[in-house]
KOLRONU-668756 format. One record per residue (C-alpha): residue number from 1; residue in one letter; x, y, z. Coordinates in nm, 2 decimals. Layout:
residues N
+-----+---------+--------+--------+--------+
| num | residuo |     c1 |     c2 |     c3 |
+-----+---------+--------+--------+--------+
| NUM |       A |      X |      Y |      Z |
...
+-----+---------+--------+--------+--------+
//
This chain:
residues 345
+-----+---------+--------+--------+--------+
| num | residuo |     c1 |     c2 |     c3 |
+-----+---------+--------+--------+--------+
|   1 |       M |   8.91 |  14.09 |   8.72 |
|   2 |       L |   9.11 |  14.01 |   9.04 |
|   3 |       T |   9.32 |  13.76 |   8.85 |
|   4 |       R |   9.41 |  14.02 |   8.59 |
|   5 |       H |   9.53 |  14.26 |   8.86 |
|   6 |       I |   9.72 |  13.98 |   9.02 |
|   7 |       S |   9.90 |  13.92 |   8.69 |
|   8 |       R |   9.99 |  14.28 |   8.65 |
|   9 |       I |  10.13 |  14.29 |   9.00 |
|  10 |       A |  10.33 |  13.97 |   8.94 |
|  11 |       T |  10.49 |  14.11 |   8.63 |
|  12 |       C |  10.68 |  14.35 |   8.86 |
|  13 |       C |  10.87 |  14.05 |   9.00 |
|  14 |       T |  11.22 |  13.96 |   8.88 |
|  15 |       P |  11.34 |  13.61 |   8.85 |
|  16 |       R |  11.64 |  13.66 |   9.09 |
|  17 |       L |  11.62 |  13.42 |   9.37 |
|  18 |       L |  11.57 |  13.58 |   9.72 |
|  19 |       S |  11.50 |  13.92 |   9.56 |
|  20 |       T |  11.32 |  14.13 |   9.83 |
|  21 |       R |  11.10 |  14.29 |   9.55 |
|  22 |       S |  11.02 |  13.96 |   9.41 |
|  23 |       I |  10.91 |  13.80 |   9.74 |
|  24 |       A |  10.70 |  14.10 |   9.82 |
|  25 |       C |  10.52 |  14.10 |   9.50 |
|  26 |       L |  10.46 |  13.73 |   9.51 |
|  27 |       S |  10.33 |  13.76 |   9.86 |
|  28 |       L |  10.10 |  14.03 |   9.77 |
|  29 |       A |   9.95 |  13.83 |   9.48 |
|  30 |       F |   9.91 |  13.53 |   9.71 |
|  31 |       V |   9.72 |  13.73 |   9.97 |
|  32 |       L |   9.49 |  13.87 |   9.70 |
|  33 |       A |   9.42 |  13.52 |   9.55 |
|  34 |       L |   9.33 |  13.37 |   9.89 |
|  35 |       N |   9.14 |  13.65 |  10.06 |
|  36 |       G |   9.04 |  13.91 |   9.79 |
|  37 |       C |   9.13 |  14.18 |  10.05 |
|  38 |       T |   8.87 |  14.46 |  10.04 |
|  39 |       A |   9.13 |  14.73 |  10.12 |
|  40 |       M |   9.35 |  14.62 |   9.82 |
|  41 |       K |   9.03 |  14.60 |   9.60 |
|  42 |       V |   8.96 |  14.96 |   9.69 |
|  43 |       K |   9.32 |  15.06 |   9.62 |
|  44 |       L |   9.31 |  14.89 |   9.28 |
|  45 |       G |   8.98 |  15.06 |   9.19 |
|  46 |       M |   8.77 |  14.75 |   9.20 |
|  47 |       K |   8.55 |  14.87 |   9.49 |
|  48 |       V |   8.48 |  15.18 |   9.67 |
|  49 |       Y |   8.42 |  15.30 |  10.02 |
|  50 |       L |   8.09 |  15.49 |  10.04 |
|  51 |       A |   8.23 |  15.66 |  10.35 |
|  52 |       Q |   8.49 |  15.82 |  10.12 |
|  53 |       T |   8.26 |  15.88 |   9.83 |
|  54 |       P |   8.04 |  16.19 |   9.78 |
|  55 |       V |   7.68 |  16.08 |   9.70 |
|  56 |       S |   7.41 |  16.30 |   9.57 |
|  57 |       S |   7.13 |  16.03 |   9.54 |
|  58 |       I |   7.06 |  15.65 |   9.52 |
|  59 |       E |   6.80 |  15.45 |   9.35 |
|  60 |       A |   6.69 |  15.08 |   9.38 |
|  61 |       S |   6.56 |  14.85 |   9.12 |
|  62 |       L |   6.48 |  14.49 |   9.04 |
|  63 |       P |   6.66 |  14.40 |   8.71 |
|  64 |       Q |   6.47 |  14.09 |   8.66 |
|  65 |       G |   6.12 |  14.26 |   8.67 |
|  66 |       P |   5.92 |  14.46 |   8.92 |
|  67 |       G |   5.73 |  14.17 |   9.08 |
|  68 |       I |   5.83 |  13.85 |   9.27 |
|  69 |       A |   5.62 |  13.52 |   9.33 |
|  70 |       P |   5.60 |  13.31 |   9.64 |
|  71 |       G |   5.92 |  13.10 |   9.68 |
|  72 |       Q |   6.11 |  13.31 |   9.43 |
|  73 |       K |   6.43 |  13.51 |   9.47 |
|  74 |       S |   6.52 |  13.83 |   9.28 |
|  75 |       P |   6.85 |  14.03 |   9.29 |
|  76 |       L |   6.84 |  14.39 |   9.40 |
|  77 |       V |   7.05 |  14.66 |   9.23 |
|  78 |       V |   7.13 |  14.99 |   9.39 |
|  79 |       T |   7.26 |  15.28 |   9.17 |
|  80 |       V |   7.45 |  15.56 |   9.34 |
|  81 |       T |   7.49 |  15.89 |   9.16 |
|  82 |       Q |   7.78 |  16.13 |   9.27 |
|  83 |       P |   7.75 |  16.51 |   9.24 |
|  84 |       N |   7.96 |  16.50 |   8.93 |
|  85 |       G |   7.71 |  16.27 |   8.75 |
|  86 |       K |   7.92 |  15.97 |   8.78 |
|  87 |       V |   7.71 |  15.65 |   8.83 |
|  88 |       L |   7.82 |  15.37 |   9.06 |
|  89 |       R |   7.63 |  15.03 |   9.10 |
|  90 |       T |   7.63 |  14.77 |   9.37 |
|  91 |       E |   7.83 |  14.45 |   9.35 |
|  92 |       G |   7.66 |  14.12 |   9.26 |
|  93 |       K |   7.39 |  14.15 |   8.99 |
|  94 |       G |   7.49 |  14.52 |   8.94 |
|  95 |       A |   7.84 |  14.42 |   8.87 |
|  96 |       G |   7.96 |  14.74 |   9.02 |
|  97 |       K |   8.20 |  14.87 |   9.28 |
|  98 |       V |   7.96 |  14.96 |   9.57 |
|  99 |       M |   7.97 |  14.70 |   9.84 |
| 100 |       W |   7.65 |  14.59 |  10.01 |
| 101 |       K |   7.80 |  14.61 |  10.36 |
| 102 |       D |   7.82 |  14.99 |  10.32 |
| 103 |       L |   7.43 |  15.01 |  10.28 |
| 104 |       N |   7.16 |  14.95 |  10.53 |
| 105 |       V |   6.85 |  14.77 |  10.38 |
| 106 |       T |   6.53 |  14.72 |  10.57 |
| 107 |       A |   6.27 |  14.49 |  10.42 |
| 108 |       T |   5.90 |  14.45 |  10.48 |
| 109 |       V |   5.72 |  14.12 |  10.39 |
| 110 |       V |   6.02 |  14.02 |  10.18 |
| 111 |       T |   6.37 |  13.93 |  10.32 |
| 112 |       V |   6.71 |  14.06 |  10.18 |
| 113 |       N |   7.04 |  13.88 |  10.24 |
| 114 |       Q |   7.39 |  14.03 |  10.27 |
| 115 |       K |   7.45 |  14.00 |   9.89 |
| 116 |       G |   7.13 |  14.20 |   9.80 |
| 117 |       V |   6.91 |  13.90 |   9.70 |
| 118 |       I |   6.54 |  13.94 |   9.78 |
| 119 |       S |   6.34 |  13.63 |   9.88 |
| 120 |       L |   5.97 |  13.57 |   9.93 |
| 121 |       S |   5.83 |  13.30 |  10.14 |
| 122 |       K |   5.67 |  13.00 |   9.97 |
| 123 |       D |   5.36 |  13.04 |  10.18 |
| 124 |       P |   5.12 |  13.27 |  10.00 |
| 125 |       R |   4.95 |  13.38 |  10.32 |
| 126 |       V |   5.26 |  13.59 |  10.39 |
| 127 |       S |   5.22 |  13.79 |  10.07 |
| 128 |       D |   4.84 |  13.77 |  10.01 |
| 129 |       G |   4.69 |  14.12 |   9.98 |
| 130 |       K |   5.02 |  14.29 |  10.07 |
| 131 |       I |   5.30 |  14.48 |   9.89 |
| 132 |       G |   5.67 |  14.42 |   9.97 |
| 133 |       H |   5.89 |  14.71 |  10.04 |
| 134 |       V |   6.27 |  14.77 |  10.08 |
| 135 |       A |   6.42 |  15.09 |  10.22 |
| 136 |       I |   6.79 |  15.16 |  10.15 |
| 137 |       T |   6.99 |  15.41 |  10.34 |
| 138 |       V |   7.37 |  15.50 |  10.34 |
| 139 |       P |   7.48 |  15.53 |  10.71 |
| 140 |       I |   7.74 |  15.80 |  10.63 |
| 141 |       H |   7.49 |  16.01 |  10.43 |
| 142 |       P |   7.18 |  15.98 |  10.66 |
| 143 |       D |   6.98 |  16.23 |  10.44 |
| 144 |       I |   7.01 |  16.01 |  10.14 |
| 145 |       H |   6.78 |  15.71 |  10.09 |
| 146 |       A |   6.58 |  15.51 |   9.84 |
| 147 |       D |   6.25 |  15.32 |   9.86 |
| 148 |       L |   6.12 |  15.04 |   9.64 |
| 149 |       D |   5.78 |  14.88 |   9.65 |
| 150 |       I |   5.79 |  14.52 |   9.53 |
| 151 |       P |   5.45 |  14.39 |   9.40 |
| 152 |       F |   5.37 |  14.02 |   9.42 |
| 153 |       R |   5.27 |  13.80 |   9.13 |
| 154 |       Y |   5.10 |  13.48 |   9.10 |
| 155 |       D |   5.09 |  13.43 |   8.72 |
| 156 |       V |   5.39 |  13.19 |   8.73 |
| 157 |       A |   5.42 |  12.81 |   8.70 |
| 158 |       F |   5.40 |  12.66 |   9.04 |
| 159 |       V |   5.51 |  12.30 |   9.10 |
| 160 |       C |   5.42 |  12.07 |   9.38 |
| 161 |       N |   5.61 |  11.72 |   9.38 |
| 162 |       F |   5.52 |  11.44 |   9.60 |
| 163 |       S |   5.67 |  11.18 |   9.37 |
| 164 |       G |   5.84 |  10.87 |   9.51 |
| 165 |       S |   6.21 |  10.87 |   9.57 |
| 166 |       P |   6.44 |  10.71 |   9.30 |
| 167 |       G |   6.59 |  10.36 |   9.36 |
| 168 |       S |   6.94 |  10.32 |   9.47 |
| 169 |       S |   7.20 |  10.23 |   9.19 |
| 170 |       G |   7.34 |   9.88 |   9.18 |
| 171 |       T |   7.71 |   9.83 |   9.28 |
| 172 |       S |   7.96 |   9.77 |   8.99 |
| 173 |       G |   8.10 |   9.44 |   8.95 |
| 174 |       A |   8.47 |   9.38 |   9.02 |
| 175 |       D |   8.71 |   9.36 |   8.73 |
| 176 |       G |   8.89 |   9.03 |   8.66 |
| 177 |       M |   9.26 |   9.00 |   8.71 |
| 178 |       N |   9.51 |   8.99 |   8.44 |
| 179 |       G |   9.68 |   8.69 |   8.35 |
| 180 |       T |  10.06 |   8.66 |   8.40 |
| 181 |       S |  10.29 |   8.66 |   8.10 |
| 182 |       G |  10.48 |   8.32 |   8.02 |
| 183 |       S |  10.84 |   8.30 |   8.08 |
| 184 |       N |  11.07 |   8.34 |   7.80 |
| 185 |       G |  11.25 |   8.05 |   7.62 |
| 186 |       S |  11.54 |   8.06 |   7.38 |
| 187 |       T |  11.55 |   8.18 |   7.02 |
| 188 |       D |  11.90 |   8.07 |   6.97 |
| 189 |       P |  11.90 |   7.83 |   6.67 |
| 190 |       N |  12.17 |   7.62 |   6.82 |
| 191 |       N |  11.99 |   7.58 |   7.16 |
| 192 |       P |  11.61 |   7.67 |   7.11 |
| 193 |       S |  11.37 |   7.63 |   7.39 |
| 194 |       P |  10.99 |   7.71 |   7.39 |
| 195 |       G |  10.84 |   8.02 |   7.56 |
| 196 |       G |  10.60 |   7.95 |   7.85 |
| 197 |       D |  10.23 |   8.00 |   7.80 |
| 198 |       G |  10.06 |   8.30 |   7.95 |
| 199 |       T |   9.78 |   8.23 |   8.21 |
| 200 |       N |   9.42 |   8.31 |   8.15 |
| 201 |       G |   9.26 |   8.64 |   8.28 |
| 202 |       T |   8.99 |   8.58 |   8.54 |
| 203 |       N |   8.63 |   8.67 |   8.47 |
| 204 |       G |   8.47 |   9.00 |   8.59 |
| 205 |       S |   8.20 |   8.98 |   8.84 |
| 206 |       D |   7.84 |   9.07 |   8.77 |
| 207 |       G |   7.71 |   9.42 |   8.85 |
| 208 |       G |   7.44 |   9.45 |   9.11 |
| 209 |       D |   7.07 |   9.51 |   9.03 |
| 210 |       G |   6.93 |   9.86 |   9.08 |
| 211 |       G |   6.69 |   9.90 |   9.37 |
| 212 |       P |   6.31 |   9.96 |   9.32 |
| 213 |       G |   6.18 |  10.32 |   9.30 |
| 214 |       G |   5.97 |  10.44 |   9.59 |
| 215 |       N |   5.58 |  10.46 |   9.57 |
| 216 |       A |   5.41 |  10.80 |   9.57 |
| 217 |       P |   5.16 |  10.87 |   9.84 |
| 218 |       A |   4.80 |  10.95 |   9.78 |
| 219 |       V |   4.76 |  11.33 |   9.73 |
| 220 |       Q |   4.45 |  11.54 |   9.80 |
| 221 |       V |   4.41 |  11.87 |   9.61 |
| 222 |       R |   4.16 |  12.13 |   9.72 |
| 223 |       M |   4.08 |  12.44 |   9.51 |
| 224 |       T |   3.85 |  12.74 |   9.57 |
| 225 |       L |   3.81 |  13.09 |   9.43 |
| 226 |       Q |   3.95 |  13.39 |   9.61 |
| 227 |       S |   3.71 |  13.67 |   9.49 |
| 228 |       G |   3.82 |  14.03 |   9.43 |
| 229 |       S |   3.89 |  14.28 |   9.17 |
| 230 |       H |   4.14 |  14.02 |   9.02 |
| 231 |       P |   4.01 |  13.68 |   9.13 |
| 232 |       L |   4.28 |  13.42 |   9.23 |
| 233 |       L |   4.27 |  13.05 |   9.29 |
| 234 |       Q |   4.35 |  12.92 |   9.63 |
| 235 |       A |   4.49 |  12.56 |   9.65 |
| 236 |       S |   4.61 |  12.32 |   9.90 |
| 237 |       V |   4.80 |  12.01 |   9.82 |
| 238 |       S |   4.82 |  11.74 |  10.10 |
| 239 |       A |   5.01 |  11.42 |  10.12 |
| 240 |       A |   5.18 |  11.20 |  10.38 |
| 241 |       G |   5.11 |  11.45 |  10.67 |
| 242 |       H |   5.24 |  11.76 |  10.47 |
| 243 |       T |   5.04 |  12.04 |  10.33 |
| 244 |       R |   5.15 |  12.30 |  10.08 |
| 245 |       L |   4.94 |  12.61 |   9.99 |
| 246 |       Y |   4.93 |  12.80 |   9.66 |
| 247 |       L |   4.76 |  13.12 |   9.52 |
| 248 |       V |   4.75 |  13.11 |   9.14 |
| 249 |       D |   4.65 |  13.37 |   8.90 |
| 250 |       P |   4.43 |  13.20 |   8.63 |
| 251 |       Q |   4.55 |  13.45 |   8.39 |
| 252 |       G |   4.90 |  13.30 |   8.31 |
| 253 |       G |   4.96 |  13.09 |   8.62 |
| 254 |       T |   4.96 |  12.72 |   8.64 |
| 255 |       L |   4.99 |  12.46 |   8.92 |
| 256 |       T |   5.15 |  12.13 |   8.84 |
| 257 |       V |   5.10 |  11.84 |   9.09 |
| 258 |       K |   5.31 |  11.54 |   9.06 |
| 259 |       A |   5.28 |  11.19 |   9.24 |
| 260 |       D |   5.49 |  10.99 |   9.00 |
| 261 |       G |   5.63 |  10.66 |   9.10 |
| 262 |       G |   6.01 |  10.69 |   9.17 |
| 263 |       A |   6.25 |  10.58 |   8.89 |
| 264 |       G |   6.41 |  10.24 |   8.95 |
| 265 |       G |   6.78 |  10.25 |   9.03 |
| 266 |       S |   7.02 |  10.19 |   8.74 |
| 267 |       G |   7.20 |   9.85 |   8.73 |
| 268 |       G |   7.56 |   9.83 |   8.82 |
| 269 |       R |   7.82 |   9.79 |   8.55 |
| 270 |       G |   7.96 |   9.44 |   8.50 |
| 271 |       G |   8.33 |   9.39 |   8.58 |
| 272 |       R |   8.57 |   9.38 |   8.28 |
| 273 |       G |   8.72 |   9.04 |   8.23 |
| 274 |       G |   9.10 |   9.03 |   8.29 |
| 275 |       S |   9.34 |   9.02 |   7.99 |
| 276 |       G |   9.52 |   8.69 |   7.92 |
| 277 |       G |   9.89 |   8.69 |   7.98 |
| 278 |       S |  10.10 |   8.71 |   7.68 |
| 279 |       G |  10.31 |   8.40 |   7.58 |
| 280 |       G |  10.68 |   8.40 |   7.64 |
| 281 |       M |  10.93 |   8.44 |   7.35 |
| 282 |       G |  11.10 |   8.13 |   7.25 |
| 283 |       T |  11.12 |   7.86 |   6.98 |
| 284 |       P |  10.84 |   7.81 |   6.96 |
| 285 |       S |  10.69 |   8.11 |   7.15 |
| 286 |       G |  10.44 |   8.03 |   7.42 |
| 287 |       N |  10.06 |   8.06 |   7.38 |
| 288 |       S |   9.89 |   8.38 |   7.52 |
| 289 |       G |   9.63 |   8.32 |   7.78 |
| 290 |       S |   9.27 |   8.38 |   7.70 |
| 291 |       N |   9.08 |   8.69 |   7.82 |
| 292 |       G |   8.84 |   8.65 |   8.11 |
| 293 |       S |   8.47 |   8.71 |   8.03 |
| 294 |       D |   8.31 |   9.04 |   8.12 |
| 295 |       G |   8.06 |   9.04 |   8.40 |
| 296 |       R |   7.69 |   9.09 |   8.33 |
| 297 |       S |   7.56 |   9.44 |   8.40 |
| 298 |       G |   7.29 |   9.45 |   8.67 |
| 299 |       F |   6.93 |   9.50 |   8.58 |
| 300 |       D |   6.77 |   9.84 |   8.63 |
| 301 |       G |   6.52 |   9.83 |   8.94 |
| 302 |       P |   6.15 |   9.85 |   8.88 |
| 303 |       A |   5.97 |  10.20 |   8.90 |
| 304 |       G |   5.76 |  10.27 |   9.20 |
| 305 |       K |   5.39 |  10.31 |   9.18 |
| 306 |       G |   5.23 |  10.65 |   9.13 |
| 307 |       G |   5.00 |  10.78 |   9.39 |
| 308 |       I |   4.63 |  10.87 |   9.32 |
| 309 |       I |   4.55 |  11.23 |   9.30 |
| 310 |       T |   4.21 |  11.34 |   9.42 |
| 311 |       V |   4.09 |  11.69 |   9.32 |
| 312 |       T |   3.81 |  11.86 |   9.51 |
| 313 |       Y |   3.72 |  12.19 |   9.35 |
| 314 |       D |   3.46 |  12.46 |   9.41 |
| 315 |       P |   3.20 |  12.50 |   9.14 |
| 316 |       Q |   3.35 |  12.85 |   9.07 |
| 317 |       V |   3.69 |  12.70 |   8.99 |
| 318 |       K |   3.55 |  12.48 |   8.71 |
| 319 |       P |   3.61 |  12.73 |   8.43 |
| 320 |       S |   3.98 |  12.76 |   8.53 |
| 321 |       L |   4.06 |  12.38 |   8.60 |
| 322 |       A |   4.28 |  12.39 |   8.29 |
| 323 |       I |   4.55 |  12.57 |   8.49 |
| 324 |       L |   4.58 |  12.24 |   8.69 |
| 325 |       H |   4.83 |  11.99 |   8.56 |
| 326 |       L |   4.85 |  11.64 |   8.71 |
| 327 |       S |   5.11 |  11.37 |   8.69 |
| 328 |       S |   5.09 |  11.03 |   8.85 |
| 329 |       R |   5.31 |  10.82 |   8.63 |
| 330 |       N |   5.28 |  10.44 |   8.68 |
| 331 |       G |   4.97 |  10.51 |   8.90 |
| 332 |       P |   4.59 |  10.54 |   8.86 |
| 333 |       S |   4.42 |  10.82 |   8.68 |
| 334 |       P |   4.34 |  11.13 |   8.89 |
| 335 |       V |   3.98 |  11.17 |   9.05 |
| 336 |       F |   3.79 |  11.49 |   9.02 |
| 337 |       Q |   3.50 |  11.58 |   9.24 |
| 338 |       E |   3.30 |  11.90 |   9.25 |
| 339 |       A |   3.19 |  12.03 |   9.59 |
| 340 |       Q |   3.17 |  12.34 |   9.80 |
| 341 |       V |   3.52 |  12.44 |   9.92 |
| 342 |       A |   3.55 |  12.72 |  10.18 |
| 343 |       P |   3.83 |  12.96 |  10.17 |
| 344 |       L |   4.16 |  12.78 |  10.27 |
| 345 |       W |   4.29 |  13.06 |  10.48 |
+-----+---------+--------+--------+--------+
//
């Protein structure tokens, strides 16, 4: 939209060199393009100042759905209704004219950034048993506010990845040098002379081999049932001194744990052989040099080894084990063991 307004402004400019009007128009367009000046956007009708806008009510919503899961983000949209019934929306996901800086947003459990995007911590202990909340006020209209409860959901596809790192790519080979052209002789039938031969192109060098993929560590998974009116599964995934926690709804949620060996690095490209130089013109013409050989491309590096995944689950979890998806490519098969597992938090 800003580009369209700049184009309209620029059309007022005349092509006369050093025209005062032309310089002013181009300067304005340049400032708009670089800075997106708020005051100018308001003047052009692209934004509004709430301090200068009559407001009768405001309402908040999450256009992507009412709930949010640990580790997820969701845009917030605020709708402003004026006394005449005209509706304005916030910038960003709302694609409107109301600027977030004209609103005060207070969040509980969740966080909200300056662009109106709500985030929830990856740690399920932050949200377990709670409801998020945001309160929106308009400082210039203290009697007008909106409140929105944000329920938390755990019926999503969680992923925990402890796979090995990919190997480094091999370096590309250097291209060969082109041969030089032969000198020209003479094609005069009364005084012929042969053209010189072109020199051969040099060979391209070989590409380097890719590096090996990293090995995945051993991974320990523990699962237990969190009882309640809507039972959930608590899970901890530990490897290499790090532990990640998950709360999964067995009715629709899943947990994928990866301990794949890292992919081997790709081999470097072999260098191209140089072109042979062309023979010089003459009687007879010189011979062209031969092309250099292309270098061999490097070999891909070997994949790393997958880590062993050991799952210890409480007997109450057994009917819901299907929600757990394991991957240890290029490694041993996972190990399952049933045992009493106390609550994880």
